[in-house]
N, C-alpha and C positions, 0 to 999 in steps of 0.2 A: 441178727448178726452172730456169726460163730467166731469166737475169740479164743485163741490159745494163749494161756498164761504160763510162762516158763519161769521157774525159780531155780537158781543155781546153788552152788556150794554153800553149805551151812544155813541156808534159809529154812531148813527143816527144824532148826533150833530157835526160831523166833519165839519170843516170850521168855527165853532163858538167857538171851544175849543182852548186851548193854541197852537198857531201855531208853536211855537218853539219845542213843543213835537210831535204834531200830523200833522203838515203840513197845507197847505192852502186849500186843496181840500175838497169839500163836498163829502158825501158818493156816491151820484149820479154821480158826476164828476169822482170819482175814478172808479166806475163800468163802466162808458163809456170809460175811458182810457184803462181799462183792456180788454174790448171787442175789442177796436180798435187795441191794441197792439198784441192781440192773436186771430185773426179772425178764425183760424183753429179749435178753441175749442168752445165747447158749455158750457156756464156758467149758473148756477143757483145761484142767490144771495139771501141771507136771512139775515135779521137783526132782532134781538129781544132784548128787555130789560128784558125778562122773561126767567129764567133759564130752566124751563120745556119745553118751546117751542124750545129751542136750543137742548135739549135732544131728542125731537121728531124728529127734522131734522136729527140728527146724527143716529138715529135708522133706517132711510131710506137710509142708505149709499149704499145699493146694486143697486141703480139706477145710481151710479156714478163710475168713474174710479179713482177719487182722491178728497180729501177734503183739503181746506185751511180754517183754523179757527183763528179768532182773538177774543178770548173770552172777551177782555177788562178786567175789574176788576175781572171778574169771574176766570181768570187765577190764581189768588192768593188765592181764597177762595172756589171754587166749587168742592167738592168731587163728586157731582152728575154728572157734566159735565165730570170730569175725568173718572168716571166709564163708562159713555156712550162712550167716546173716546176709552177706553180700549177694548170695544167690537167691534169696527169698524174694519173690516177685509180688508180694502183697505188702500193705502198710504194716510197719512195725515200729514200736516205741520202746525205748529202754527206760526202765525206772530204777530208782534207788531210794531206799527208805531214809537213809541219812543224808545230811548235807555234805556231799563230798568235798566241796570247795573249802570247808572249814576243818577238814581232817588232814591226815598225814600227807606228806609230799607224794608218796608213791601212789596215793589214790587219785591224784590229779590227772594221770594219764589214762584216758578211757579208750582202749583199743577197739572195743566193740561199738561204741556209740556213733562213730563216724559213718557207719554203714546202715544206720537206722534213720527213720524219718525225723527223729528228735529224741531228746531224753529229758527226764524229769527227776530231780534230786532234792531231797531234803524235807519232804512233807509226810514222812512215815507212811501209814496206810493210804493217806490221801493221794500219794503219788500214783497209786494204782487207779483210784477213782478218776483222777485227772486224765490219765492215759486212756481210760475207757471213753470218757467224754470226748477227747480229741480224736480217737478212732471213729467215733460217730460222725465227726465233722469231716474226716479225711476219706472215709470209705464211701464210695458212691455205689450203692447196691441197686 
């Protein structure tokens, strides 16, 4: 399976952010662990702090069998990313490292999650592992 993993704003700073919310791993370490845990899959990793670059990646969905996206703070604000996700015709899962339901009120509104097949929140790097497991179940190759 070919999986695109998109990480949004500030996720390039993993390892330097609040470890109680985001875990201890850097983004590179997380990517390495994903590849090691699921060697049977081909992963394309993309991170950007720029909304339009994320949209462009989503518009190339036809090269993949599934998408995992952690839009970061854009999950709460980006109608543009939401609209791009809505156009994606393959299975897609939104993930968040922190448990959003236990955080600030403004994090309770997930603009993007409503147009994905589901979202996972609160399990740090395991959120990604769970999403890959679920894509395996959802995608009929």
